[in-house]
N, CA, C and O atoms as a CHARMM CRD file, in Angstrom:
* protein
*
  216
    1    1 MET  N      0.83800  -1.18800   0.00000 PROA 1      0.00000
    2    1 MET  CA     0.00000   0.00000   0.00000 PROA 1      0.00000
    3    1 MET  C      0.87700   1.24400   0.00000 PROA 1      0.00000
    4    1 MET  O      1.96400   1.24800   0.57700 PROA 1      0.00000
    5    2 ASN  N      0.39900   2.29800  -0.65000 PROA 2      0.00000
    6    2 ASN  CA     1.17000   3.53500  -0.62900 PROA 2      0.00000
    7    2 ASN  C      0.69500   4.42700   0.51500 PROA 2      0.00000
    8    2 ASN  O     -0.28200   4.11800   1.19700 PROA 2      0.00000
    9    3 ASP  N      1.40300   5.53700   0.71200 PROA 3      0.00000
   10    3 ASP  CA     1.09800   6.44400   1.83100 PROA 3      0.00000
   11    3 ASP  C     -0.31700   7.00100   1.76800 PROA 3      0.00000
   12    3 ASP  O     -0.91900   7.24800   2.81300 PROA 3      0.00000
   13    4 LEU  N     -0.86800   7.20600   0.57000 PROA 4      0.00000
   14    4 LEU  CA    -2.18800   7.79700   0.44900 PROA 4      0.00000
   15    4 LEU  C     -3.28000   6.88500   0.99000 PROA 4      0.00000
   16    4 LEU  O     -4.29700   7.37000   1.48600 PROA 4      0.00000
   17    5 THR  N     -3.08700   5.58900   0.90500 PROA 5      0.00000
   18    5 THR  CA    -4.12100   4.67400   1.39100 PROA 5      0.00000
   19    5 THR  C     -3.95700   4.35900   2.86900 PROA 5      0.00000
   20    5 THR  O     -4.82500   3.70800   3.44900 PROA 5      0.00000
   21    6 GLN  N     -2.86600   4.80000   3.49900 PROA 6      0.00000
   22    6 GLN  CA    -2.62900   4.48700   4.90000 PROA 6      0.00000
   23    6 GLN  C     -2.82400   5.68500   5.82300 PROA 6      0.00000
   24    6 GLN  O     -2.40000   5.64400   6.97700 PROA 6      0.00000
   25    7 ARG  N     -3.45500   6.74600   5.33900 PROA 7      0.00000
   26    7 ARG  CA    -3.70700   7.91100   6.18900 PROA 7      0.00000
   27    7 ARG  C     -4.70500   7.55300   7.28500 PROA 7      0.00000
   28    7 ARG  O     -5.69000   6.86100   7.02800 PROA 7      0.00000
   29    8 PRO  N     -4.45300   8.02300   8.50700 PROA 8      0.00000
   30    8 PRO  CA    -5.41300   7.73200   9.57900 PROA 8      0.00000
   31    8 PRO  C     -6.72100   8.48200   9.33800 PROA 8      0.00000
   32    8 PRO  O     -6.72500   9.58700   8.79600 PROA 8      0.00000
   33    9 THR  N     -7.80400   7.88000   9.73800 PROA 9      0.00000
   34    9 THR  CA    -9.10400   8.53700   9.63200 PROA 9      0.00000
   35    9 THR  C     -9.43400   9.19100  10.95900 PROA 9      0.00000
   36    9 THR  O     -8.73400   8.98500  11.95000 PROA 9      0.00000
   37   10 LEU  N    -10.49500   9.97600  10.98000 PROA 10     0.00000
   38   10 LEU  CA   -10.90300  10.62400  12.22700 PROA 10     0.00000
   39   10 LEU  C    -11.21500   9.61300  13.31300 PROA 10     0.00000
   40   10 LEU  O    -10.99200   9.88600  14.49200 PROA 10     0.00000
   41   11 THR  N    -11.72500   8.45300  12.93900 PROA 11     0.00000
   42   11 THR  CA   -12.06000   7.43800  13.94700 PROA 11     0.00000
   43   11 THR  C    -10.80400   6.79300  14.52000 PROA 11     0.00000
   44   11 THR  O    -10.85800   6.20400  15.60000 PROA 11     0.00000
   45   12 ASP  N     -9.66200   6.89300  13.81300 PROA 12     0.00000
   46   12 ASP  CA    -8.40700   6.33000  14.31200 PROA 12     0.00000
   47   12 ASP  C     -7.69500   7.27800  15.28200 PROA 12     0.00000
   48   12 ASP  O     -6.82500   6.84900  16.04000 PROA 12     0.00000
   49   13 ALA  N     -8.05700   8.55100  15.26200 PROA 13     0.00000
   50   13 ALA  CA    -7.36300   9.55000  16.07700 PROA 13     0.00000
   51   13 ALA  C     -7.83500   9.47600  17.52500 PROA 13     0.00000
   52   13 ALA  O     -9.00700   9.21200  17.79000 PROA 13     0.00000
   53   14 PRO  N     -6.91200   9.71000  18.46000 PROA 14     0.00000
   54   14 PRO  CA    -7.34100   9.74300  19.85600 PROA 14     0.00000
   55   14 PRO  C     -8.24700  10.94800  20.09400 PROA 14     0.00000
   56   14 PRO  O     -8.14300  11.94500  19.37800 PROA 14     0.00000
   57   15 PRO  N     -9.12500  10.87400  21.07800 PROA 15     0.00000
   58   15 PRO  CA   -10.02300  12.01200  21.33500 PROA 15     0.00000
   59   15 PRO  C     -9.22600  13.23600  21.76200 PROA 15     0.00000
   60   15 PRO  O     -8.22200  13.11900  22.46500 PROA 15     0.00000
   61   16 LEU  N     -9.67900  14.40900  21.33600 PROA 16     0.00000
   62   16 LEU  CA    -9.02300  15.65600  21.71000 PROA 16     0.00000
   63   16 LEU  C     -9.48600  16.08700  23.09100 PROA 16     0.00000
   64   16 LEU  O    -10.65700  15.93600  23.44100 PROA 16     0.00000
   65   17 LEU  N     -8.55800  16.62400  23.87200 PROA 17     0.00000
   66   17 LEU  CA    -8.95200  17.21200  25.15200 PROA 17     0.00000
   67   17 LEU  C     -9.80000  18.43900  24.85500 PROA 17     0.00000
   68   17 LEU  O     -9.48200  19.20700  23.94700 PROA 17     0.00000
   69   18 THR  N    -10.86400  18.62800  25.60300 PROA 18     0.00000
   70   18 THR  CA   -11.77200  19.75000  25.38000 PROA 18     0.00000
   71   18 THR  C    -11.92300  20.53600  26.67000 PROA 18     0.00000
   72   18 THR  O    -12.16800  19.96800  27.73500 PROA 18     0.00000
   73   19 TYR  N    -11.77400  21.84800  26.56000 PROA 19     0.00000
   74   19 TYR  CA   -11.89900  22.73000  27.71200 PROA 19     0.00000
   75   19 TYR  C    -12.92200  23.80800  27.39800 PROA 19     0.00000
   76   19 TYR  O    -12.98400  24.29500  26.26900 PROA 19     0.00000
   77   20 ASP  N    -13.71900  24.18200  28.37900 PROA 20     0.00000
   78   20 ASP  CA   -14.65300  25.28600  28.22500 PROA 20     0.00000
   79   20 ASP  C    -13.89200  26.56900  28.54500 PROA 20     0.00000
   80   20 ASP  O    -13.36500  26.71500  29.64800 PROA 20     0.00000
   81   21 ALA  N    -13.83000  27.49400  27.59900 PROA 21     0.00000
   82   21 ALA  CA   -13.05400  28.72400  27.77400 PROA 21     0.00000
   83   21 ALA  C    -13.54900  29.53100  28.95900 PROA 21     0.00000
   84   21 ALA  O    -12.74300  30.11000  29.68900 PROA 21     0.00000
   85   22 ARG  N    -14.85200  29.58100  29.16600 PROA 22     0.00000
   86   22 ARG  CA   -15.38500  30.35000  30.28900 PROA 22     0.00000
   87   22 ARG  C    -14.95900  29.74200  31.62700 PROA 22     0.00000
   88   22 ARG  O    -14.72700  30.46900  32.59300 PROA 22     0.00000
   89   23 GLU  N    -14.85800  28.41100  31.68500 PROA 23     0.00000
   90   23 GLU  CA   -14.37300  27.76500  32.90600 PROA 23     0.00000
   91   23 GLU  C    -12.89700  28.05200  33.12200 PROA 23     0.00000
   92   23 GLU  O    -12.47100  28.27200  34.25500 PROA 23     0.00000
   93   24 LEU  N    -12.10800  28.05300  32.04800 PROA 24     0.00000
   94   24 LEU  CA   -10.68200  28.36500  32.17500 PROA 24     0.00000
   95   24 LEU  C    -10.46900  29.77800  32.69900 PROA 24     0.00000
   96   24 LEU  O     -9.60800  30.01000  33.54800 PROA 24     0.00000
   97   25 ILE  N    -11.24800  30.71200  32.19500 PROA 25     0.00000
   98   25 ILE  CA   -11.08800  32.11800  32.55700 PROA 25     0.00000
   99   25 ILE  C    -11.73500  32.42000  33.91400 PROA 25     0.00000
  100   25 ILE  O    -11.44600  33.45200  34.52100 PROA 25     0.00000
  101   26 GLN  N    -12.60000  31.53500  34.38600 PROA 26     0.00000
  102   26 GLN  CA   -13.19300  31.58700  35.72700 PROA 26     0.00000
  103   26 GLN  C    -13.86300  32.92900  36.03900 PROA 26     0.00000
  104   26 GLN  O    -13.56400  33.55800  37.05400 PROA 26     0.00000
  105   27 GLY  N    -14.75400  33.35100  35.17300 PROA 27     0.00000
  106   27 GLY  CA   -15.52300  34.55300  35.42700 PROA 27     0.00000
  107   27 GLY  C    -14.85700  35.84800  35.01500 PROA 27     0.00000
  108   27 GLY  O    -15.49900  36.89800  35.02500 PROA 27     0.00000
  109   28 GLY  N    -13.59400  35.80100  34.65400 PROA 28     0.00000
  110   28 GLY  CA   -12.90200  37.00300  34.19000 PROA 28     0.00000
  111   28 GLY  C    -13.08000  37.15700  32.68800 PROA 28     0.00000
  112   28 GLY  O    -14.02400  36.63100  32.09900 PROA 28     0.00000
  113   29 SER  N    -12.16700  37.87900  32.09100 PROA 29     0.00000
  114   29 SER  CA   -12.24200  38.03500  30.64200 PROA 29     0.00000
  115   29 SER  C    -10.94400  37.64300  29.95900 PROA 29     0.00000
  116   29 SER  O    -10.88000  37.63200  28.73000 PROA 29     0.00000
  117   30 GLN  N     -9.89100  37.31500  30.73600 PROA 30     0.00000
  118   30 GLN  CA    -8.59400  37.03500  30.13000 PROA 30     0.00000
  119   30 GLN  C     -7.76900  36.13200  31.03500 PROA 30     0.00000
  120   30 GLN  O     -7.85900  36.21000  32.26000 PROA 30     0.00000
  121   31 ILE  N     -6.95600  35.26800  30.41100 PROA 31     0.00000
  122   31 ILE  CA    -5.98000  34.46300  31.14600 PROA 31     0.00000
  123   31 ILE  C     -4.65800  34.50800  30.40400 PROA 31     0.00000
  124   31 ILE  O     -4.60900  34.85200  29.22300 PROA 31     0.00000
  125   32 CYS  N     -3.58700  34.16000  31.10000 PROA 32     0.00000
  126   32 CYS  CA    -2.26000  34.02700  30.49600 PROA 32     0.00000
  127   32 CYS  C     -1.98700  32.54900  30.26400 PROA 32     0.00000
  128   32 CYS  O     -2.28600  31.70500  31.10900 PROA 32     0.00000
  129   33 LEU  N     -1.42400  32.25900  29.12200 PROA 33     0.00000
  130   33 LEU  CA    -0.97200  30.91200  28.79500 PROA 33     0.00000
  131   33 LEU  C      0.51900  31.00000  28.50200 PROA 33     0.00000
  132   33 LEU  O      0.96000  31.93500  27.83400 PROA 33     0.00000
  133   34 VAL  N      1.30400  30.04100  28.99200 PROA 34     0.00000
  134   34 VAL  CA     2.74500  30.05000  28.76700 PROA 34     0.00000
  135   34 VAL  C      3.11600  28.80200  27.97800 PROA 34     0.00000
  136   34 VAL  O      2.73200  27.68700  28.33000 PROA 34     0.00000
  137   35 LEU  N      3.86800  29.01100  26.91000 PROA 35     0.00000
  138   35 LEU  CA     4.40800  27.92000  26.10200 PROA 35     0.00000
  139   35 LEU  C      5.89500  28.16500  25.97000 PROA 35     0.00000
  140   35 LEU  O      6.32200  29.14700  25.36400 PROA 35     0.00000
  141   36 ASP  N      6.68000  27.26800  26.54100 PROA 36     0.00000
  142   36 ASP  CA     8.13300  27.45600  26.63200 PROA 36     0.00000
  143   36 ASP  C      8.38900  28.79300  27.33400 PROA 36     0.00000
  144   36 ASP  O      7.95100  28.96600  28.47200 PROA 36     0.00000
  145   37 ASP  N      9.06700  29.72200  26.71300 PROA 37     0.00000
  146   37 ASP  CA     9.33800  31.01700  27.34900 PROA 37     0.00000
  147   37 ASP  C      8.42800  32.11800  26.83800 PROA 37     0.00000
  148   37 ASP  O      8.68600  33.29300  27.09700 PROA 37     0.00000
  149   38 GLN  N      7.37800  31.77000  26.12400 PROA 38     0.00000
  150   38 GLN  CA     6.48400  32.76700  25.53400 PROA 38     0.00000
  151   38 GLN  C      5.17800  32.83700  26.31600 PROA 38     0.00000
  152   38 GLN  O      4.61800  31.81200  26.70200 PROA 38     0.00000
  153   39 THR  N      4.69700  34.06400  26.54500 PROA 39     0.00000
  154   39 THR  CA     3.43100  34.28300  27.23900 PROA 39     0.00000
  155   39 THR  C      2.38800  34.74100  26.23300 PROA 39     0.00000
  156   39 THR  O      2.63100  35.64200  25.43000 PROA 39     0.00000
  157   40 TYR  N      1.23100  34.10900  26.28900 PROA 40     0.00000
  158   40 TYR  CA     0.10800  34.44600  25.41400 PROA 40     0.00000
  159   40 TYR  C     -1.07600  34.81500  26.29400 PROA 40     0.00000
  160   40 TYR  O     -1.17000  34.38700  27.44500 PROA 40     0.00000
  161   41 PHE  N     -1.98000  35.61600  25.73800 PROA 41     0.00000
  162   41 PHE  CA    -3.17700  36.02800  26.45400 PROA 41     0.00000
  163   41 PHE  C     -4.39800  35.54100  25.68300 PROA 41     0.00000
  164   41 PHE  O     -4.53500  35.81200  24.49000 PROA 41     0.00000
  165   42 LEU  N     -5.27300  34.83200  26.35800 PROA 42     0.00000
  166   42 LEU  CA    -6.52100  34.37300  25.77100 PROA 42     0.00000
  167   42 LEU  C     -7.62600  35.21600  26.36700 PROA 42     0.00000
  168   42 LEU  O     -7.77800  35.28700  27.58700 PROA 42     0.00000
  169   43 ARG  N     -8.39800  35.85400  25.50300 PROA 43     0.00000
  170   43 ARG  CA    -9.40500  36.80700  25.95800 PROA 43     0.00000
  171   43 ARG  C    -10.74000  36.51800  25.29800 PROA 43     0.00000
  172   43 ARG  O    -10.79500  36.16400  24.12000 PROA 43     0.00000
  173   44 ILE  N    -11.82600  36.67000  26.06300 PROA 44     0.00000
  174   44 ILE  CA   -13.17400  36.57800  25.52000 PROA 44     0.00000
  175   44 ILE  C    -13.65800  38.01200  25.29800 PROA 44     0.00000
  176   44 ILE  O    -13.67400  38.81900  26.22700 PROA 44     0.00000
  177   45 THR  N    -14.04700  38.31800  24.07400 PROA 45     0.00000
  178   45 THR  CA   -14.51400  39.66700  23.75100 PROA 45     0.00000
  179   45 THR  C    -15.95500  39.85300  24.21000 PROA 45     0.00000
  180   45 THR  O    -16.61900  38.89400  24.60400 PROA 45     0.00000
  181   46 ARG  N    -16.43100  41.09300  24.15600 PROA 46     0.00000
  182   46 ARG  CA   -17.83500  41.38100  24.50600 PROA 46     0.00000
  183   46 ARG  C    -18.78300  40.67600  23.54900 PROA 46     0.00000
  184   46 ARG  O    -19.92100  40.37400  23.90800 PROA 46     0.00000
  185   47 ALA  N    -18.32000  40.41300  22.33600 PROA 47     0.00000
  186   47 ALA  CA   -19.15400  39.71900  21.34800 PROA 47     0.00000
  187   47 ALA  C    -19.10700  38.19900  21.51100 PROA 47     0.00000
  188   47 ALA  O    -19.72600  37.47000  20.73700 PROA 47     0.00000
  189   48 GLY  N    -18.36100  37.71700  22.53300 PROA 48     0.00000
  190   48 GLY  CA   -18.29200  36.27800  22.78000 PROA 48     0.00000
  191   48 GLY  C    -17.31300  35.53600  21.91000 PROA 48     0.00000
  192   48 GLY  O    -17.41800  34.31700  21.76700 PROA 48     0.00000
  193   49 LYS  N    -16.35700  36.24200  21.32000 PROA 49     0.00000
  194   49 LYS  CA   -15.32600  35.62300  20.48200 PROA 49     0.00000
  195   49 LYS  C    -14.05100  35.43000  21.31600 PROA 49     0.00000
  196   49 LYS  O    -13.84600  36.11700  22.31700 PROA 49     0.00000
  197   50 LEU  N    -13.20000  34.49100  20.89400 PROA 50     0.00000
  198   50 LEU  CA   -11.92700  34.27600  21.55300 PROA 50     0.00000
  199   50 LEU  C    -10.81800  34.92600  20.74200 PROA 50     0.00000
  200   50 LEU  O    -10.79900  34.83600  19.51400 PROA 50     0.00000
  201   51 ILE  N     -9.88900  35.58300  21.43700 PROA 51     0.00000
  202   51 ILE  CA    -8.72800  36.16700  20.79400 PROA 51     0.00000
  203   51 ILE  C     -7.49900  35.70800  21.55900 PROA 51     0.00000
  204   51 ILE  O     -7.44700  35.82400  22.78300 PROA 51     0.00000
  205   52 LEU  N     -6.50500  35.18600  20.84000 PROA 52     0.00000
  206   52 LEU  CA    -5.23600  34.77700  21.42800 PROA 52     0.00000
  207   52 LEU  C     -4.17100  35.72700  20.90900 PROA 52     0.00000
  208   52 LEU  O     -3.95900  35.83200  19.70100 PROA 52     0.00000
  209   53 THR  N     -3.49100  36.43000  21.83300 PROA 53     0.00000
  210   53 THR  CA    -2.43500  37.36800  21.44100 PROA 53     0.00000
  211   53 THR  C     -1.17500  37.06600  22.21700 PROA 53     0.00000
  212   53 THR  O     -1.20200  36.39500  23.24900 PROA 53     0.00000
  213   54 LYS  N     -0.07800  37.57000  21.70500 PROA 54     0.00000
  214   54 LYS  CA     1.22200  37.38700  22.32500 PROA 54     0.00000
  215   54 LYS  C      1.58100  38.60200  23.14100 PROA 54     0.00000
  216   54 LYS  O      2.65100  38.64400  23.74900 PROA 54     0.00000
């Protein structure tokens, strides 16, 4: 078989971890996330959208 016929399907993938953004932010409007040495800010806008900034 070639590589094209051996691609994993969605049913083969492990389930993704799912988090509720409002629970993460715990009643506020913004949290800090750190990846390696970089700090990011996740914010819920007044319109209910998520924005991730550095």
